[in-house]
N, C-alpha and C positions, 0 to 999 in steps of 0.2 A: 503492500500498499503506502501513495506517493506522499509526500507530506504536500500541504496546500503553500502556493507558494503566492506572493502580495505582488499584486500589479503595479502600475507607478502610482496610477489613479487612488489606490487605497493606503499607498502607505502615508504612515501617517510622517509629520514633517524629522527634519532633520534636528534628529537630537545635539547639539556642540556644547563642547568641554565645558565651557561656560554656564547650561545645564544641569550639569552633571556637578560643578564644583556646589551651584546655588541648592540641590536636591541635597545633598551628602550639607552640605554649613545650613542647611533648614533643617535636620537631624537630629542637628544635637544641640536639642534645647535644652536649659540650664530649668530642672526643678526645685523648688522652691521650698527650702526644711530639708528636703535631703544632705547630709554633710556628710563624713568624715573624718572632718579635720579641728584641731587642736581647740579648744574654749578658752584654754587662756587666750586670751588679749595681749601678753607678755612676748606670743611665740608671734607675733601678727605680720614679723617681716620674714617668716619658712612659711609661710601656710600660703596656698594659689591664690590669686583673686578669684572671687566668689562669690558679683555682687548681686542680690538676692534684693532687700529693702532699703531704702536708700534715701537719705535727707540731703537736701546741697547748699551748699553755703560758701557765699562771695563777698567777697569787698571793695567795695566800686571807691573807687581814689580816682579820676579825672575819666574823662569821654560827659556823654550827654544820656541821658539813660534808657535810649534806645538803643544806645550801645549795650551797656549794662543789664539790657532784660535781653539782647541779643547774646550777650556771652551764656549769661545762664541757660537760656534756654540750649542752646549749644551742651553745655552739658550737659545737661540733661539726654540728651541724642545719645552724647560719646557713652551716657549710662546705663542708657535701652539700649543700644550696641554691643555693650560691653556685655547682656543679661541681666538686667534687675531691671525692678521695677521703681521710676522715684514717684516718692508719697509727698513729698511738697520740697519748698526750698527759702532759705532766709539771706537776706545782703541787711549788710550795716555800711554807713557812709562815715568813710574817714577819709585822713587825707593821705595814710600807708598803713599800711597791716600792719596790727600789731605782733614784738619781735618775740616775744613770750606765746602765744595764743594765738595766733593770726585773727582775729577779732577781741573787740574785750570783754574784760570780763562779765558783765553782764550782759553781754551777747552769750557766752558761754553757758549758763546758767538758761538761757532761753532756748537755746538750743538743746540742754539735755533734758529737757521742759517736752519741747517737741515730737526730740528723738523717744520719751518713755511715750509722749501718747499716740503717736503712730509706729509705733513696737517696730521703729525703726533694726536693723543691725549694724549697719557705715553711715558714715558721713562723708562727703568727699567736698575737695575744699577747688573753689575755684583757684585755683593756683599753685604754684609749688613751694611747698613747704619744705622750714628746715628740720634738722635732725630733733631739735629743742624742742619746735612745736608742736613735731608730730607725736612725741612724746610725754606732752604737758595736754594737749587734748584727749589723747586717748586715756588718760592717766583718769582726766574729769567727766571723760563723755561716757570710759567703762563700754564705748565699744569700738571695732575696727573703721579707724579712719585715715582715708588715703588720699591723695592731691590729683591736679590734671593730668600732672607728667606719668605717678603709675597709673590712670585710668588707662591715659593711649599706650602704653606698652602695653599694657593686658589685651588692648585689640589687636592688637597687632601680632602680639603675639600666638591670640588665633585665628589671625587670617594669612599667615606666613604660611609656606606655601613648598617654595623652592630652596632647595641648599642653602642658599646663599642669604636671603629672607631670614631664615629660621635663623640663621650666623649673626647676621645683623641684630637681631630684633635682641638675639638674646646678649649681645653687645650692650646692646642701650642697658638692658638691665642692669647688668651687674657695674655697666657705670653709676646706675640711679642710683644702686644698693651698697656699694662700697662704701662713701660715707655714712647711708644710716645703721648700718649694722651695728647692734650696739649690745651688751651683755644686760641683765637681769640678777640677781643675786650674787650665786657663787657657781650657777649656771657656768658660766664661760667665764669665768675672771679666779677659777684654780690657775694656780700655775708655780707647775712640779721641777724642784729642782735641790735633792738633799736637803741639808738641815734647813735651812730658807722655806723650805715647804713645809715647815714644824713636825717635824719625825717623820719624814717618809721615808727614809732607808733606802736600804738593797732595794732596787728594783723598780724601784720612785721617781726616778731621775730620769730626767728628761732635756730638752732641749730649748728649757727656761721659757718658752711660749705660751703663753696665755689661750682659752681657747678661741677669744674671739679673734687674738694674732696669728694662730694657725685659717681659721678662714677667713683673712681675709691675704694671707699668702698665698690659699688657695685659690679666690678670685683673682687673684692678679698673675695669676699662673693664668685660669681661665683665658682670664681677655688677650693675654700675649697670644694667646693658641688658638683663639680668634681672629684676632687680625692679621697670622699670620696666613692663616687657610682665604680671609677676605680678602687679603692682597694676593694671592693666586689667583682666587676667580676673577681680580680687576683684571690680570692680566689676560685673560680667556675675552674678555668683554673689549679688552681695549687693543686684541689681535682682531675680533670681530669686525670692530669700527675701521683699523688699518686696513681688513679688507676692502670697505666699500669704497673710499678714502681712494686706494688703488686702481678700481673698480668707477672712479669717480659716480658713484650713486648721489645725488645730495640726502640731505640727511633732516626731518621733520619729528617731533618733538611734544608732545601735548601734554601741559602745565598745567596747574591749577587748583583749585578747591577743592576739598576730599566732596564728593557728595557732587560735584560740579554737573555730572553727567562725562567726564571724559574718555572711561570704557563702551559708551554710549552710540556716542560721535566714531569711536574706531571701527566699531564695528558696521555705522552704517556705510564709513567710506569705504572698509577693504573686505568686508563678510567675516570679518574674523569669530567673530560666533565667543568672543571669549566675553567672561563673568561678570554682569551686568545686574545687580541691586540695590536697592534703593536703603542705604543705608551708607555712615562715614566709614572710609576707609576701607572696605571692598575691594578694592585693587593696591596689595602691596607689593608684588612681582613685575616686572617691566615685563610686556610684552612688545617684539616689533612685526611688525608686519610688510607687505610690500604692497606699492599702490603704482599707478600711472595716469598722467597727466592726458590732457584730454590732445594733445599734441605730440603723445607716447611715448614720451621722460617719464622713466622710472625714479622712483626714490622708497624710501622706511619711512614708514610710521609709527612711533618709539610713543606707545601708552604707559604715563610714570602717577609715581604713587601722589597720593594728593598732599595738600598741606593744611593747613590748619592757624588759626589763632595760638599766639603762643607754643609753636613746637617746639618738643622739648631738644634741647642742644645735642642730648647723647645720642638722638633719633638722626638727626640733622648729620652730626659726626661719621652713625654708623653705618647708616647710609650714603655717604659720601660719594660712592664709586658708582652708587645707582644714579642716584643723581645727575655723578657726571652725563649720563647722555644728553643731558637739556644745554650742559655746557657747550657739547661737540656737537652739536645739530648743525642746522648750517636756515633751519626757519622754526622760530617757538611761536606753540597755538596755547594760547592763552586762552582758556575755556573760562568763562562768568556767567555764573545760575540768576538768568530774569529774577526767577519769584520768589531770590531775596527778598532781605528787608531791607540790609542792607552791603550791596553787593561793593561797593567803594571798600568796605572795611576787608570786603576779600581780596580785591586787588594788590591793593597796600600790603598785607599779610604773605603774598603769594611773593608779591617783586623783592618785600625781604631779605626771605630766603633764596631767591635770584641773584640779589649781592651778594650774597654771603658766602654761594659757591663759585661766583663770578671773579671772586677780591683774591683766589685763588691761585685765579690765570691773567692776573695785571687787567682785573674788573672789564676783560672784555666778554659780551652775552651775544647772542644771538640775535638779527631783528624778531623782534613781536607783530605777532596780527590775531589783537583782541577778538576773541569769535562770541555772542555772548548764545548762551543753549538756554534751554525752556521757555521759546519766547508761547509758546502753546499754555503753561502753565503759570505768567504774566499778567495780567490786566492790562487794557490799554493807557493807563495813565506811567502805570514803571516805567514801557516801555517807550513811550515819546520822551519820560526823562530821560531814559538813556542811552538815546538818540542821539537824543541833545550835548549829553557828559560824554558818547564816546561818539562820536559821529565817523570815524576811520573803523568801526567792530564791525565784523558780519556778527548779520541774527538770523540764527539757524534753529531746532528742530528736531535735536536727531533723533525722540521716536516716531516726528511724525513725515521728518526730509526738508521740510522745510526749508529755503533757501543753501539746500548743501549742493548743486550745482553753481553754486556762482562760489561758495565756499573753496570750491574744487578751480574754478579760473582765480581765485583770486591765489592760491596754493602755486599755481602753475608759474603767474604772473612772478611770484616772489622767487621762487626757484633759484638757486645759481645758474647761469646757463655755461656750457662749454666753453675754454676761452677761445679754443683755435679754431676759424673759421676756413675752410680750405673744399676744393674738386681736388675730387679723385676718380677715373676709370679702372674700375675693381673687375680683374677674368671671372668669370662661373664658377670657373674653378678655386677661387675665395668664395665661397659662400655663405662658411661663419664669420668670416672678415666683414661681410654687409649685416649680418646677424650681430655685429658687436653693436656696430654703428648707430642699426637700430636703438639696439637696447640700452647703450649707452650715452650713446649722443644722442643729437637731435636734426634729425632730416629734415634740412630746410628745400630741397626739390631733388627726383630718387626719376632716371628716367635709359632705358634700358637701347644697349647697341647694338650691332653684332659682336663688340670687340667684347661687350660687359656689360658692366654696371655705372653708371655714370651718379655720381653721387656727390651734389652739392650739400654739405651741412657741419654742425658747430659739433665739433671733440674735446675730449683731453689732450693731454700732449705724451700720456703714454701710446693713445689709439693712433696720437696724430702722427705719432714716429710709426707704427707697424704702417699704414696708411701711405708714408712719405713713396714706397717703391713705386705709385699709383697717382701720383699726387699731377697734379695739370695743375701751371699757374700762366698767368698773362693772360694773353689774347688767348692764348693757346685752349686754357680751358672755357674761356667765352666763346672762340667760334666751333668747339668741342656741340657746350652746349645749347648754340643756336641749331646748330645741323640735326644736333635730335630733336628742338623742338618740334624741327623742318621738315624731318621727319615719320615724325609721330601725328604731326597736324591733318584733316582730314584734307 
């Protein structure tokens, strides 16, 4: 008995790697109330972050109330992306955060009451806490306290897929943990070594290190190993980039705020099929795909990790080899979310990180093309304001396809063109060379004659060298081109 075969008309839609990743990610949801972790708050730095029921707290030091609200709402979205349930939030207006508790002493009492009333088990602060602030808040609130940096690191740890991405996230986490490693009671402060150790005697002598010093040494050793591994992966990435440069293939990098629609734009332009999810930091591993302009030129399009306000410097440092894709590109597509309440702040945050990356390359950054995405989710008033604010931007909807043709034309106009313009009569036996001209160069005119293929094209230096034996210059080139035109004319 033969098995039934599905015809093309009855087969379901094509399953992409992004669909599989999304299905796997959706199946791993956290269940509130189930935990095998220690309940002792003093062991908080050794437990995995399992956010369940949280209360947010922020300090409003500068900016408008709208900016303050946007920052706290973004913190709530980060917490939800990490798998928690946000129960409420508090904001305190201060000239600067309190050096002891981040918020004032009175606000700590108010926060403790809110935590007890809501039944929360975690407090998330909208800022980076010092080790002293973290310890003081935990002692007074009696619940786990984390800051914005730890929250973002936890999301990165959940979403990292590739070996390089996991190594970069681990390095960032260890960089964050090292200065916050601390001991409680005698658990980490025991020091062995003869009579000085309280008469431990034979068998108790050791290197004279406390347990916390031993942990720090192991963390530093692990960080050194991770840096070596990332450096090796960076060399592989540099080899791939040099290969593209050698073949004169232009590169375009998609940058922008997290959840601005960068992966959706990549899928729309190249049919890449990468993961698309309405969540912050859904993409961590860069994806590069091949694309073609309307005039036949080939270029690469790379989707990069998204940025966010107050992006932890540990992440910028750890992901530097990945972010260098932006500095090496020929063009940056800076994607902006049109539906966001404060898109100007998003643009400012992204450009700050780009400037930090460019500082190591003598301040050189590729030209930038602003792409305002999600116009289908923004109202007419918001779009009118953005068109006035960003007159040179291209407005698109990656979901519906609006404005994509205009974006493709703008990319083609801004990509660098090959340097050498020449005319060559290539014999028919050199068909591979003609294919290279079509793939790596820009064919301005092509005619078929009895002797071979007459090409008028712009190519890179390496390809120009290969075409040199067949090149035609001056009057001879013009005469051959005119003769070819007369020959094919009706």
